[in-house]
Each structure stands twice: as structure tokens, then as C-alpha cells.
MDAnalysis code that builds the backbone (N, CA, C; Angstrom):
import MDAnalysis as mda
import numpy as np

u = mda.Universe.empty(165, n_residues=55, atom_resindex=np.repeat(np.arange(55), 3), trajectory=True)
u.add_TopologyAttr("name", ["N", "CA", "C"] * 55)
u.add_TopologyAttr("resid", np.arange(1, 56))
u.add_TopologyAttr("resname", ["UNK", "UNK", "UNK", "UNK", "UNK", "UNK", "UNK", "UNK", "UNK", "UNK", "UNK", "UNK", "UNK", "UNK", "UNK", "UNK", "UNK", "UNK", "UNK", "UNK", "UNK", "UNK", "UNK", "UNK", "UNK", "UNK", "UNK", "UNK", "UNK", "UNK", "UNK", "UNK", "UNK", "UNK", "UNK", "UNK", "UNK", "UNK", "UNK", "UNK", "UNK", "UNK", "UNK", "UNK", "UNK", "UNK", "UNK", "UNK", "UNK", "UNK", "UNK", "UNK", "UNK", "UNK", "UNK"])
u.atoms.positions = np.array([
    [0.838, -1.179, 0.000],
    [0.000, 0.000, 0.000],
    [0.884, 1.243, 0.000],
    [0.472, 2.239, -0.778],
    [1.257, 3.471, -0.892],
    [1.152, 4.294, 0.388],
    [2.254, 4.975, 0.691],
    [2.226, 5.888, 1.827],
    [1.289, 7.037, 1.507],
    [0.884, 7.764, 2.492],
    [-0.094, 8.840, 2.306],
    [0.399, 9.926, 1.364],
    [1.693, 10.193, 1.337],
    [2.196, 11.269, 0.498],
    [2.621, 10.791, -0.894],
    [2.392, 9.542, -1.215],
    [2.744, 9.019, -2.535],
    [1.509, 9.006, -3.421],
    [1.612, 9.687, -4.548],
    [0.494, 9.738, -5.487],
    [0.447, 8.519, -6.390],
    [1.617, 7.957, -6.684],
    [1.715, 6.914, -7.693],
    [2.260, 5.629, -7.086],
    [1.672, 4.518, -7.483],
    [2.123, 3.229, -6.962],
    [3.486, 2.872, -7.556],
    [4.179, 1.991, -6.882],
    [5.472, 1.510, -7.359],
    [5.325, 0.877, -8.741],
    [4.234, 0.128, -8.926],
    [3.995, -0.529, -10.204],
    [3.818, 0.483, -11.331],
    [3.084, 1.552, -11.060],
    [2.868, 2.571, -12.080],
    [4.177, 3.257, -12.448],
    [4.977, 3.574, -11.450],
    [6.274, 4.209, -11.700],
    [7.143, 3.323, -12.592],
    [7.192, 2.039, -12.248],
    [8.012, 1.104, -13.016],
    [7.480, 0.918, -14.433],
    [6.170, 0.867, -14.593],
    [5.578, 0.691, -15.913],
    [5.864, 1.880, -16.818],
    [5.729, 3.083, -16.284],
    [5.987, 4.277, -17.085],
    [7.462, 4.361, -17.457],
    [8.344, 4.120, -16.501],
    [9.784, 4.168, -16.780],
    [10.175, 3.103, -17.802],
    [9.647, 1.904, -17.652],
    [9.951, 0.823, -18.588],
    [9.430, 1.158, -19.984],
    [8.247, 1.741, -20.064],
    [7.688, 2.148, -21.352],
    [8.625, 3.124, -22.059],
    [9.121, 4.096, -21.325],
    [10.022, 5.097, -21.896],
    [11.309, 4.445, -22.383],
    [11.882, 3.571, -21.576],
    [13.137, 2.923, -21.963],
    [12.948, 1.970, -23.143],
    [11.827, 1.255, -23.175],
    [11.600, 0.270, -24.232],
    [11.242, 0.921, -25.558],
    [10.478, 2.000, -25.507],
    [10.012, 2.631, -26.753],
    [10.938, 3.729, -27.237],
    [11.758, 4.265, -26.341],
    [12.614, 5.384, -26.703],
    [11.862, 6.701, -26.756],
    [10.624, 6.686, -26.301],
    [9.817, 7.903, -26.290],
    [10.372, 8.868, -25.247],
    [10.273, 10.127, -25.524],
    [10.780, 11.161, -24.634],
    [10.076, 11.128, -23.276],
    [10.867, 11.197, -22.215],
    [10.289, 11.270, -20.874],
    [9.490, 12.559, -20.717],
    [9.957, 13.626, -21.334],
    [9.257, 14.904, -21.250],
    [7.879, 14.807, -21.900],
    [7.836, 14.253, -23.095],
    [6.559, 14.130, -23.805],
    [5.609, 13.194, -23.061],
    [6.130, 12.082, -22.582],
    [5.308, 11.125, -21.843],
    [4.735, 11.765, -20.586],
    [5.579, 12.485, -19.861],
    [5.129, 13.136, -18.629],
    [4.023, 14.145, -18.921],
    [4.214, 14.950, -19.940],
    [3.202, 15.959, -20.285],
    [1.896, 15.300, -20.696],
    [1.976, 14.230, -21.469],
    [0.761, 13.530, -21.904],
    [0.005, 12.935, -20.722],
    [0.745, 12.518, -19.686],
    [0.112, 11.885, -18.531],
    [-0.219, 12.876, -17.416],
    [0.214, 14.112, -17.583],
    [-0.066, 15.114, -16.553],
    [0.768, 14.941, -15.299],
    [1.977, 14.412, -15.467],
    [2.884, 14.182, -14.349],
    [4.082, 15.108, -14.519],
    [4.606, 15.606, -13.433],
    [5.768, 16.490, -13.491],
    [6.928, 15.806, -14.212],
    [7.557, 16.551, -15.109],
    [8.651, 16.014, -15.926],
    [9.794, 15.501, -15.052],
    [10.159, 16.246, -14.035],
    [11.264, 15.829, -13.163],
    [10.945, 14.526, -12.438],
    [9.696, 14.333, -12.098],
    [9.282, 13.102, -11.429],
    [9.485, 11.906, -12.351],
    [9.026, 12.027, -13.583],
    [9.160, 10.921, -14.541],
    [10.629, 10.655, -14.848],
    [11.406, 11.704, -15.004],
    [12.844, 11.520, -15.263],
    [13.515, 10.793, -14.102],
    [13.096, 11.084, -12.890],
    [13.654, 10.394, -11.721],
    [13.285, 8.914, -11.750],
    [12.047, 8.595, -12.135],
    [11.632, 7.198, -12.231],
    [12.478, 6.453, -13.257],
    [12.737, 7.092, -14.391],
    [13.553, 6.469, -15.436],
    [14.971, 6.264, -14.926],
    [15.535, 7.275, -14.289],
    [16.900, 7.163, -13.747],
    [16.980, 6.037, -12.721],
    [15.991, 5.964, -11.839],
    [15.985, 4.915, -10.814],
    [15.889, 3.523, -11.434],
    [15.072, 3.380, -12.474],
    [14.953, 2.078, -13.130],
    [16.249, 1.696, -13.836],
    [16.909, 2.656, -14.454],
    [18.201, 2.388, -15.095],
    [19.211, 1.877, -14.076],
    [19.218, 2.468, -12.895],
    [20.142, 2.026, -11.843],
    [19.834, 0.591, -11.435],
    [18.557, 0.287, -11.293],
    [18.154, -1.070, -10.925],
    [18.599, -2.058, -11.997],
    [18.395, -1.700, -13.260],
    [18.770, -2.585, -14.370],
    [20.284, -2.821, -14.391],
    [21.056, -1.781, -14.145],
    [22.515, -1.906, -14.190],
    [23.066, -2.736, -13.037],
    [22.361, -2.812, -11.940],
    [22.875, -3.547, -10.791],
    [22.444, -5.017, -10.793],
    [21.614, -5.395, -11.747],
    [21.144, -6.790, -11.798],
    [22.080, -7.624, -12.609],
])
């Protein structure tokens, strides 16, 4: 369950970041289309890249 101050579930964050990495679509464009702050989406992508590199 998400903490009270978290708007987005872990699954949603991972799905959006994975979509961006798999399709090559711009994080900026994706964020704007979804109504999510660009910096937030970029952070999700960066975090997923770190996870992928450490596996």
C-alpha cells in the first residue's frame, strides 16, 4: 500500500519508466501527456536504469 504522500504506486512508476526505456519515447513528452511532473518521470527512469545496471 502506498504511503499517504505518494500519489503513484510503485507498479505505475516502473511501468511508465519501462515504457520510456523500451520505446525510446521522450520522458518529457510522456510526462506531459500523462499530466505528471517532468522531473518526477525523469527520476523514475533514472531509478529504473540504476536497478537494471545492478542486476
